[in-house]
C-alpha positions in Angstrom: -34.1 -74.2 -97.7 -35.2 -70.6 -99.0 -35.2 -69.7 -95.2 -31.6 -70.4 -94.9 -30.6 -68.5 -98.2 -32.6 -65.7 -97.3 -32.0 -64.8 -93.5 -28.2 -67.1 -93.3 -26.1 -64.8 -95.2 -25.2 -67.8 -96.8 -22.2 -67.1 -99.4 -21.6 -70.6 -101.1 -23.2 -73.1 -101.7 -20.8 -75.1 -99.4 -21.7 -73.0 -97.0 -25.1 -74.5 -97.2 -24.4 -78.2 -97.5 -21.1 -78.3 -94.9 -22.4 -75.8 -92.1 -26.2 -74.7 -92.1 -27.7 -77.7 -92.6 -27.2 -81.4 -91.2 -26.7 -83.0 -95.0 -23.3 -83.7 -94.9 -23.0 -84.7 -91.4 -25.8 -87.3 -91.7 -24.6 -88.8 -94.9 -27.7 -87.2 -96.5 -25.6 -85.2 -99.3 -26.3 -87.0 -102.8 -25.7 -85.5 -106.4 -29.3 -84.9 -106.6 -29.3 -82.7 -103.4 -26.3 -80.8 -104.8 -27.9 -80.3 -107.9 -31.5 -79.1 -106.0 -29.8 -77.0 -103.7 -27.5 -75.4 -106.4 -30.6 -74.4 -108.2 -32.4 -73.3 -105.6 -29.7 -71.1 -104.2 -28.6 -69.7 -107.7 -32.2 -68.5 -108.1 -32.3 -67.1 -104.8 -29.0 -65.1 -105.4 -29.3 -64.5 -109.2 -26.1 -66.3 -110.2 -25.1 -67.0 -113.4 -25.6 -70.5 -114.7 -21.2 -70.7 -114.9 -21.2 -69.6 -111.3 -23.7 -72.3 -110.1 -21.6 -75.0 -112.1 -18.5 -73.4 -110.1 -20.2 -73.4 -106.7 -20.9 -77.2 -107.3 -17.8 -78.3 -108.6 -16.3 -76.6 -105.4 -18.5 -78.3 -103.3 -17.9 -81.9 -104.7 -14.1 -81.0 -104.7 -14.0 -80.2 -101.0 -16.4 -83.2 -99.8 -13.6 -85.0 -101.6 -10.3 -83.1 -100.3 -11.7 -83.0 -96.8 -14.4 -85.6 -96.0 -13.2 -88.8 -98.4 -17.0 -88.5 -100.1 -16.1 -88.6 -103.8 -18.1 -88.1 -106.7 -19.0 -91.5 -107.1 -19.9 -92.0 -103.6 -22.4 -89.2 -104.2 -24.1 -90.7 -107.2 -24.3 -94.0 -105.5 -26.4 -92.2 -102.8 -28.7 -91.1 -105.8 -29.1 -94.8 -106.6 -29.6 -95.8 -102.9 -32.8 -93.5 -102.4 -34.4 -94.4 -104.9 -34.7 -98.3 -103.8 
């Protein structure tokens, strides 16, 4: 993920999840993964917490609006991985 952030001209968290990885296509994206990627991306880009939160919220809204994956489904994916 660091390589992607540093070398692929990534502009947003949505760009990482939806276009630079297969996480969304394969159904692996979850709230925990979004939080981990947001922290990593924010650290790498030196983003303030409010911008990291804004980008996380925008990604979750985009997943819901365009892909039919709502926040409850993302949370459920966290739980299914723990089993």
